[in-house]
C-alpha positions in Angstrom: 67.2 -98.7 167.2 65.2 -97.8 170.3 67.4 -94.7 170.8 66.8 -93.6 167.2 63.0 -93.9 167.8 63.2 -91.7 170.9 65.2 -89.0 168.9 62.7 -89.0 166.1 59.5 -88.9 168.3 60.6 -86.0 170.5 60.7 -83.4 167.7 57.4 -84.7 166.4 55.9 -84.3 169.9 57.2 -80.8 170.1 55.8 -79.9 166.7 52.4 -81.1 167.7 52.5 -79.2 170.9 53.5 -76.0 169.1 50.7 -76.6 166.6 48.1 -77.0 169.5 49.4 -73.9 171.2 49.3 -72.0 168.0 45.8 -73.0 167.1 44.6 -72.3 170.6 46.1 -68.8 170.6 44.6 -68.1 167.2 41.2 -69.3 168.4 41.4 -67.2 171.6 42.4 -64.1 169.6 39.6 -64.7 167.1 37.0 -65.2 169.7 38.2 -62.1 171.6 37.9 -60.0 168.6 34.5 -61.5 167.8 33.2 -60.8 171.3 34.6 -57.3 171.3 32.9 -56.5 167.9 29.6 -58.0 169.1 29.8 -56.1 172.5 30.6 -52.9 170.6 27.7 -53.2 168.1 25.4 -54.2 170.9 26.3 -51.1 172.9 25.9 -49.0 169.8 22.4 -50.5 169.3 21.4 -49.9 172.9 22.6 -46.2 172.7 20.6 -45.8 169.4 17.5 -47.0 171.3 18.0 -44.6 174.2 18.5 -41.7 171.6 15.3 -42.7 170.0 13.6 -42.8 173.4 14.8 -39.2 174.0 13.5 -38.1 170.7 10.2 -39.7 171.5 10.0 -37.9 174.8 10.8 -34.6 173.0 8.2 -35.1 170.4 5.6 -35.9 173.1 6.4 -32.6 174.8 6.1 -30.7 171.7 2.6 -32.2 171.0 1.6 -31.4 174.6 2.8 -27.8 174.5 1.0 -27.3 171.1 -2.2 -28.5 172.5 -1.8 -26.1 175.5 -0.9 -23.2 173.4 -3.7 -23.8 170.9 -6.3 -23.8 173.7 -4.9 -20.5 175.2 -3.3 -22.3 178.2 -5.0 -24.4 180.8 -6.6 -23.6 184.1 -6.1 -25.8 187.1 -7.9 -25.5 190.5 -5.9 -23.4 192.8 -4.5 -25.5 195.7 -2.3 -24.4 198.6 0.9 -25.3 196.7 -0.2 -23.8 193.4 0.9 -20.2 192.8 -0.1 -17.9 190.0 2.4 -17.6 187.2 4.2 -14.3 187.6 5.4 -14.3 184.0 1.9 -14.1 182.4 2.1 -10.3 182.3 -1.0 -8.5 180.9 -3.0 -11.7 180.8 -5.7 -13.0 183.0 -4.0 -15.7 185.1 -6.7 -16.4 187.6 -10.5 -17.0 187.3 -13.2 -17.9 189.7 -16.3 -20.1 188.8 -19.8 -19.5 189.9 -19.2 -21.6 192.9 -16.4 -19.5 194.0 -13.6 -21.9 193.2 -10.4 -20.3 192.0 -8.4 -21.5 189.1 -4.8 -20.6 187.9 -3.7 -20.4 184.4 -0.7 -22.6 183.2 1.1 -21.8 180.0 3.2 -24.3 178.0 6.4 -23.4 179.7 5.1 -23.8 183.2 3.5 -27.2 182.4 6.7 -28.4 180.9 8.6 -27.5 183.9 6.1 -29.1 186.3 6.0 -32.3 184.2 9.7 -32.6 184.3 9.6 -32.7 188.2 7.0 -35.5 188.0 9.1 -37.4 185.5 12.3 -37.1 187.5 10.7 -38.3 190.7 8.8 -41.3 189.0 10.9 -42.3 186.0 14.5 -41.2 186.7 14.7 -39.2 183.6 14.0 -35.4 183.2 13.8 -32.6 180.8 14.4 -29.0 180.9 13.1 -26.0 178.9 15.7 -23.4 178.4 16.9 -20.4 176.3 19.6 -17.7 175.7 16.9 -15.2 176.1 15.3 -15.8 179.4 12.1 -14.6 181.0 12.4 -17.0 184.0 16.0 -17.1 185.3 15.3 -20.6 186.7 15.3 -21.9 183.2 18.9 -20.8 182.6 20.9 -23.3 180.5 23.8 -25.4 181.8 27.0 -25.8 179.8 25.7 -28.6 177.5 22.5 -26.6 176.8 24.3 -23.4 176.2 26.6 -24.9 173.7 23.7 -26.6 171.9 21.6 -23.3 171.7 24.5 -21.4 170.2 24.9 -24.2 167.6 21.2 -24.0 166.7 21.5 -20.2 166.3 24.7 -20.3 164.3 24.6 -23.5 162.3 21.0 -24.5 162.1 21.4 -27.9 163.9 18.2 -29.7 164.5 19.5 -31.7 167.5 22.5 -32.2 169.8 23.4 -35.4 171.6 26.1 -36.0 174.3 27.0 -38.5 177.0 27.6 -36.7 180.3 28.7 -37.7 183.7 26.5 -36.4 186.5 27.2 -37.4 190.1 29.4 -40.3 189.0 26.6 -41.7 186.7 26.4 -41.5 183.0 23.5 -39.9 181.2 22.5 -39.3 177.6 21.8 -35.7 177.0 19.6 -34.8 174.1 18.3 -31.3 173.0 16.4 -29.9 170.1 15.2 -26.4 169.5 11.8 -24.8 170.0 10.5 -22.5 167.2 8.2 -19.5 167.6 4.6 -20.2 166.4 1.7 -17.8 166.2 0.4 -18.9 169.6 3.7 -18.2 171.2 3.6 -14.4 170.4 1.0 -13.8 173.1 3.9 -14.3 175.6 6.9 -13.5 173.6 6.1 -10.8 171.1 7.5 -8.1 173.4 10.8 -9.9 173.1 11.0 -9.1 169.4 10.4 -12.7 168.1 8.6 -13.5 165.0 7.1 -16.8 163.7 9.9 -19.3 162.8 12.5 -17.8 165.2 14.3 -20.2 167.5 12.8 -19.4 171.0 14.9 -21.9 173.0 15.1 -25.6 173.4 14.1 -28.6 175.5 16.7 -30.9 176.7 16.1 -34.6 177.7 18.4 -36.4 180.2 18.2 -40.2 180.4 20.4 -42.5 182.6 22.3 -45.2 180.6 24.4 -47.2 183.2 21.7 -49.6 184.2 20.6 -50.2 180.6 24.1 -50.9 179.4 24.8 -53.2 182.4 21.7 -55.3 181.6 
């Protein structure tokens, strides 16, 4: 009788063990899939937030440039490191007040360029004004910007976004076009532009690795 009990209990024990292992594997797989889906959605949400940050930076730059253009440029006190803008041809780029202090005129493009240097040094992100029809060769587009500028011209896209690796780090690249307004023609009429034309674009570059890691 004892031998019969041992024979019956062994298959029952094996069946219980298999059931436990099966349930455990199912639970592990389910949890793994759930964590993957949650992580993927979280990463997508974070990237969406970074994209919106890039859009906000771009819009703030547009507002700043608009204010400068509507006021005919801004004059800053001439310091040892401040040079006259060589691209303001035919316009008064320097003035002197009654006390003999000299001031240099800054147009929207120059202010954008200088603000980008401040942002890169202090905030780790930067932006770049560029065009396919350059006045200042220092504003030449990189591969990402050139591709986007062509798409803006041909297909009327309003923005272009990509993740690029720069010096072993990942960055979100955002770019949107700049359109010619009446105030822009003072500097760009000689290039054949008219109001509403695409003059170029501003790209915004934001690091993403630290944000994703957090």
